[in-house]
C-alpha positions in Angstrom: -22.3 227.7 -96.0 -24.4 224.6 -96.6 -21.5 222.2 -96.9 -19.9 223.7 -93.8 -23.1 223.2 -91.8 -23.7 219.7 -93.2 -20.1 219.0 -92.0 -20.8 220.3 -88.4 -24.0 218.8 -88.2 -22.6 215.5 -89.2 -19.9 215.8 -86.5 -22.4 216.0 -83.9 -24.5 213.5 -85.5 -21.7 210.9 -85.4 -21.2 211.4 -81.7 -24.8 210.9 -81.2 -25.1 207.9 -83.3 -22.2 206.4 -81.6 -24.1 206.6 -78.2 -27.4 205.3 -79.8 -25.7 202.3 -81.4 -23.0 201.2 -79.2 -20.9 198.0 -80.0 -17.6 196.5 -79.1 -15.5 199.5 -80.8 -17.5 199.6 -84.0 -15.9 201.7 -85.6 -12.8 201.9 -83.6 -12.2 205.4 -82.8 -13.5 208.9 -82.3 -12.2 210.4 -85.8 -13.8 207.4 -87.8 -17.0 207.6 -86.1 -17.2 211.4 -86.6 -16.2 211.0 -90.3 -19.0 208.3 -90.7 -21.5 210.7 -89.2 -20.5 213.5 -91.6 -21.1 210.8 -94.4 -24.4 210.1 -92.8 -25.3 213.9 -92.8 -24.6 214.0 -96.5 -26.5 211.0 -97.0 -29.5 212.2 -95.3 -29.4 215.4 -97.3 -29.0 213.7 -100.5 -32.1 211.2 -99.8 -34.0 214.3 -98.2 -33.6 216.4 -101.1 -34.5 213.3 -103.5 -37.5 212.5 -101.7 -38.6 216.1 -101.6 -38.3 216.5 -97.9 -35.6 219.1 -98.4 -35.4 222.1 -101.0 -32.3 222.0 -103.1 -29.5 223.7 -101.3 -31.1 222.9 -97.9 -29.4 220.2 -95.5 -30.6 217.8 -93.3 -31.4 218.6 -90.0 -29.8 217.2 -86.7 -32.6 214.4 -86.5 -32.2 213.5 -90.2 -28.2 213.5 -89.9 -28.6 211.3 -86.6 -30.6 209.0 -88.5 -28.1 208.9 -91.8 -25.1 208.5 -89.2 -26.9 205.6 -87.6 -27.6 203.8 -90.9 -23.9 204.2 -92.2 -22.6 202.9 -88.8 -24.8 199.8 -89.2 -23.6 199.4 -92.7 -20.0 200.0 -91.7 -20.3 197.4 -88.8 -21.8 194.8 -91.1 -19.1 195.2 -93.7 -16.3 195.1 -91.1 -17.7 192.0 -89.6 -17.5 190.3 -93.1 -14.0 191.4 -93.9 -12.9 189.9 -90.4 
């Protein structure tokens, strides 16, 4: 259930992160934004567990997932600018 919950939170976090860090279609598309949000939720969960903020098996909350998604979106936009 933990992975499914992280995916759901990541989906919501991706949408929220897109509104918090608007840009000229970076990343372009709803699907890619939500996928990056899910990745951000997993990153936030991993970092939170590594830093001792979360217990093993405990996922990041919505705020942590949004922060992780914003970070992933910023990294994605920086990398996409370099390749363009």
